[in-house]
C-alpha positions in Angstrom: 108.4 -6.6 112.3 107.8 -2.9 111.4 106.4 -2.0 108.0 108.6 0.8 106.5 107.9 3.1 103.7 110.8 4.9 102.0 110.7 7.6 99.3 113.3 7.5 96.6 114.2 10.5 94.3 116.9 11.2 91.8 117.5 13.7 89.0 121.1 12.8 88.3 121.5 9.7 86.2 118.1 9.1 87.6 117.1 5.8 85.9 120.4 4.1 86.8 120.4 5.5 90.4 116.7 4.5 91.0 117.3 1.0 89.6 120.5 0.6 91.7 118.8 2.0 94.8 116.0 -0.5 94.4 118.4 -3.3 94.1 120.3 -2.2 97.2 117.2 -1.9 99.2 116.1 -5.3 98.1 119.6 -6.7 99.2 119.3 -5.1 102.6 115.6 -5.6 103.4 114.3 -8.3 101.1 111.0 -8.1 99.1 109.8 -4.6 98.2 106.4 -3.2 97.3 107.0 -0.4 94.8 104.7 2.4 93.6 104.6 3.4 90.1 107.6 5.6 89.0 106.8 9.2 88.5 108.5 12.1 86.9 108.2 15.4 88.6 109.6 18.8 88.1 112.2 20.1 90.6 110.6 21.9 93.5 112.4 24.9 95.1 115.1 25.3 92.4 115.8 25.2 88.8 116.9 21.7 87.8 116.3 18.5 85.9 113.2 16.7 86.5 113.1 13.9 89.2 112.1 10.3 89.1 110.3 9.6 92.3 108.6 6.5 94.0 107.9 5.0 97.3 108.7 1.5 98.3 107.8 -0.5 101.3 109.2 -3.4 103.2 109.0 -5.1 106.5 112.1 -5.0 108.8 113.2 -6.0 112.3 115.9 -3.3 112.2 115.5 -0.2 114.5 114.6 3.3 112.9 118.1 4.4 113.4 119.6 1.3 111.7 117.4 1.9 108.8 118.2 5.6 108.5 122.0 4.8 108.7 121.5 2.1 105.9 119.7 4.7 103.7 122.5 7.2 104.2 125.1 4.4 103.2 123.1 3.6 100.1 122.8 7.4 99.2 126.7 7.7 99.7 127.4 4.7 97.5 125.4 6.5 94.7 127.3 9.7 95.0 125.1 11.7 97.3 127.0 14.7 98.6 125.9 15.9 102.1 126.1 19.7 103.0 124.6 20.9 99.8 121.5 23.2 99.8 118.2 21.6 100.8 116.7 22.3 97.3 119.4 21.0 94.8 120.0 18.3 92.3 120.6 14.8 93.8 122.0 11.5 92.6 119.9 9.8 95.2 117.6 10.9 98.0 116.2 8.1 100.2 113.9 9.1 103.1 112.3 7.1 105.8 108.6 8.2 105.7 107.0 5.8 108.1 108.1 3.1 110.5 104.7 1.5 111.4 102.7 4.1 113.3 105.8 5.4 115.2 105.8 9.1 116.0 109.2 10.5 117.0 111.3 13.6 116.5 115.2 13.4 117.2 118.0 15.4 115.5 118.5 12.4 113.2 114.9 11.6 112.1 111.3 12.7 112.3 108.5 10.3 111.9 106.1 10.5 110.2 108.3 12.5 107.6 107.0 16.0 107.1 107.4 15.6 103.3 104.3 13.2 103.2 102.0 16.2 103.7 104.1 18.7 101.9 104.8 17.2 98.5 102.8 15.6 95.8 105.7 13.5 94.6 105.7 11.8 98.0 101.9 11.7 98.9 100.7 10.4 95.6 103.0 7.2 95.4 102.6 6.6 99.1 98.8 6.7 98.6 99.1 4.4 95.7 100.7 1.6 97.7 99.2 2.4 101.2 95.8 3.9 100.4 94.0 2.5 103.5 96.9 3.0 106.0 96.5 5.9 108.4 98.8 8.8 108.9 99.9 8.3 112.6 99.2 12.1 113.5 96.5 13.0 111.0 94.5 9.9 111.7 93.3 9.9 108.0 94.1 7.4 105.4 96.6 8.1 102.6 93.9 7.8 99.8 91.8 10.6 101.4 94.9 12.7 102.2 95.9 12.5 98.5 92.4 13.2 97.3 92.3 16.6 99.3 95.9 17.3 98.4 95.5 16.8 94.6 92.6 19.4 94.5 95.0 22.1 95.6 98.4 20.8 94.1 100.6 23.6 92.7 101.6 23.4 89.1 105.2 22.7 90.2 104.2 19.5 91.9 102.1 18.0 89.2 103.5 14.9 87.7 103.0 12.4 85.1 103.2 8.7 85.7 106.4 7.6 83.9 106.4 4.2 82.1 108.6 1.8 83.8 111.4 0.3 82.0 112.0 -3.5 81.9 114.8 -2.9 84.5 112.6 -1.7 87.1 
């Protein structure tokens, strides 16, 4: 079984979409390990604040099967493809890690580049996978976050958001 980490983000009906996405992921993959829920400003465009978190699960499905499942869940939540990269989203699900797999295809890049680029991905990942090592950097996520947090841009700062009973 592969240990998979997924980033979840939404800034349209964000609480409803995040709760629903977690339910869909749990139905598809079973037990989830979730980070805290964070609220972060939009990056790269003017828009409503996002809810972000990272979840983990074990799966026997292939990378491609998981990516296709994530796209299906996004579509079920009103995700429109073909929009600008930096725009509001009903739901954004990205496969960050699939065990220690390193791969680059037209469909997926692992580890996902957002891990090292954005606080709203790295901080929640470090929260639930502190001692796991990045397959390329060969450093654990706690150390990567510690170094990143020192230089974090004001747009990427976020405040842990209290979880509702639904989450």
